[in-house]
N, C-alpha and C positions, 0 to 999 in steps of 0.2 A: 189584192190579198196580196203576191209579192212583195208588195209597195209604202205595207202599215195602215191605207186608207182604207172609208167607208164607203160597201161599193150593198149599194139595194139593185136588188129586180125584181118589178111590179106586177105585180100580177098581170098576166093577160090581158092584154087587150086597154088596161090604164091609163097607156099614153099613146095616142093614134100616130100611126103606122104612114097612113096615106103619103105619099102616092109608091111606100113599102114595105106595101101588107099582097104582094103576089106569090102564086104559090112558092114551094119554098120556108116562107117565114112564120110555121105554127110554132113554130122554138123560139120563133128571137121577140123581147123588149127592148123598147129604147128605156133605156133609166142612167146616171147620174154615178159619179166617182167623186167623194165627195171629205177633205179636213173635219170638218166636226158631222155629226146624227144631223142634227138642226136645219142643214146648207141641203142635205138629201132635203126632204120636208119640204123647205120651204122653194127648192126646184120640184117637188112632185106637184105640192099647191099648184102651179104656172103651169108641166104639160099637162095632169092630167085633167079629165074628160069629168070629172066631177065633182060638188063643193070642197071650199080650200077645208084644211083637217088637219091633214098631216106635220107643216110645220107645228101647230099647238101639242098635237101625239107626243114628237123627239125631247117636246118644253109636259110632261105628263107624267106621272110616278104612272105605272101599270098595272099595284097591284099584287096580289102575294098568286103566282105562274106554277102551274104545276110542268116539265121542264124535263126531257126524254134524250136522254145521249146516246145518239146509236156510233156506234165505234164498231160492226160491223165492216166492210164492203159490199160493194150492192152484188149478186148472184152477178154469175162473166167477169167482175175487173179482176184480175191477179196484183200481189204487192198486196204493199205491209205498212202501216205508219209506223213511221224511221223516230224515234225516240224523241225529238225534238216538240214533233206534232205532236206525241200523247200525253207529252208534259202539257202543252198550250194546253189541253182538250182537258184534259183531268184540274189544274186551273182554276179555267173557265169556269169546270162546271162546282168546284168550292167556290168561286167567287159567288156565284149566282147563290148557293143552299147561307152564305153567310149571307146575301142581302135578302135573305125571305123565303124562297122560293122551296117550292118540292122537288130536287134534283134523284132519278131512277132512272135505270138505265133503261133500253127502248130495243126490239129487233123489228125490225123492219119486214115484212110479210111479203117477202118476191120472191117466184119461182124460177122456172127454166126458161116456158114460155113468154114470159116478160123480155128475156138476151133476146129474143128474135124479134121481138112487135119493137124494141128502141132502134137497134144495130138493123129491123130493117127499114124503120122511118127515118132510121138516120142519116144513110143512104140514098135513099131516095130523097130525100131534100138535100140533101147536098147535089144532086146531082142536076136538084132543080134552079138552085140559085148559081152554080156551074153556070149552067147553058141559059140563063136571063144575063148572065154579065156581057156586055158589051164587044168587047176585045178579046176573047177568051183564049187566044191565043200568045196573051202576056202571064198568063196565070205559070205557077210554076208547074213542070215538068207530073213533080207531086199532088197540083193541088188537086191535075184533070185522071190522075190516079181514080183517085178516091170519089170522085162523079162517079167513072166508072158502072162499079158494081151497084148505083140507082136507076141505071139505064136498065136492069131485070127487072123491077120494082115495074109492072101494072099500075095504068088507074084501078084496078077487080080489085088485087091484091093490096096496092094502098090504101082503100076504100079498109079491105077486114081491119089491118093493120093499127089504122085511124078506133078501128071498135076495139080491138085489144085497147090500144092507147087509152082508152077513157074508161073503160074498166078495172083495167089499173091504177085512173086516178083514182075511183070509184073504191078500191082498195085499199091505195095510199092514205084516205084521209080521213081511213076508217079508227089511225092513228090518235086520229087529231082525238076520240071520246074520250082518252086517257091523257091527250099533255095540252099545254096550250103553247107550244111553241117548243119543235126539235133542236137542239144539239149536234151537231158534226164536224169531223173536219172540214175543215176546206179544199187543203189536198192533200195528197201524205204526206211529202216533205215540200222543205221551205222550198223557194224560189233555186230555175233552174237559171247556170250560166245561159246569157244568148247565143242561137247560134247552137245547139248541147244538138239538139238531130241534123243540121244539116248536111248534104249531102246523101242523108239515107233515105227511102223510099216509105210510099204510105202503109207496106204493113209491118216495119221495123215502127214505125213515127209513130202509127193505129196503135201498138200495145204499150210504145210506152207514155202516150198523153195519157191510156185509157184502164195506167194502174195511178199514175199522180193524179191525176182527177174526175176521178169516178164518182165523186159527193154528188154530182152540181145533177148531174143529167136527168138526175129521178124529178124535179124540179122545175124540168125547160118541160121535162113531160106531163107531166099534171097542172102546171101555165101559176101555178101557185106563188109566190112575193120570199124571196130567200135574201139572205144579204150577209156579206163575208165583212168581219168586225175583227180590229185589229184585237193579237193576242201575244206579243211581248214579245221577242230577240231570236229567236237560236239562238244555237255555242261559237254560231259564225258568226253573228251578228245581224243574221238577214229575218227581217219580220215575217214573224208568224199569224197567222190567222186560224178565227171559227168561221164556221158556217149556223147562220139559229134560222129558222123557218121557223114562216107560218100558215099558220093557216089559208083555207081557200081566200081574199075578199076584206085578209087580214094585215094592209105596211102599221095599219098604226098600233100596232103591238110590238110588232118589231121595232117599230121606232121606239117605243115609250123602251 
């Protein structure tokens, strides 16, 4: 999204992760970043565990789709859309409508308890990933600080949170009764300068990044495919992007 490239987050378990599939990897997937959509399809044909067909999807018309436009931040995420990002979202929605798709605003049914589930799992998974690092003492102090809250979440609590994750995924899945694809912002503002949070602590960093990239974590939770699609340039000449989210197991619609 920061580089004007196409990036597809495939369906969870679409690309084998062995041997990188230990605890802490539940939200992690392997995908590609490419200049052209068809190149992502080719890569997924090679990497995936199912019969090829993704490259073909990237060169196939999708037919008329129902596109749900999500403009609101997820519950618990601070911030607002920059004017550049809001304009890019509107332009993309207008473009999709001009191509014959049905475009309408869509609300996401998120509840306060969902935020607790997401944060609890996120910090537990960070703790697990940091615990598995070969030389954890070489991690930034801030990274080690991110890992500490997860140590407070027991295995029993984690299991309860995972059940909450399943319920959230089921509820979010009902969005696709009314639409085929969701269109959301990718980030709330264009690319940030490198090192913008250098020297800041874990709390300040978390508050900043949760306001900058709050639109992606839901689809890490559900495991369904989502893509970052270039959407022009900001007033400062920086790349803009929107996010397209597909049904579970439906990378082909996103690619087409």
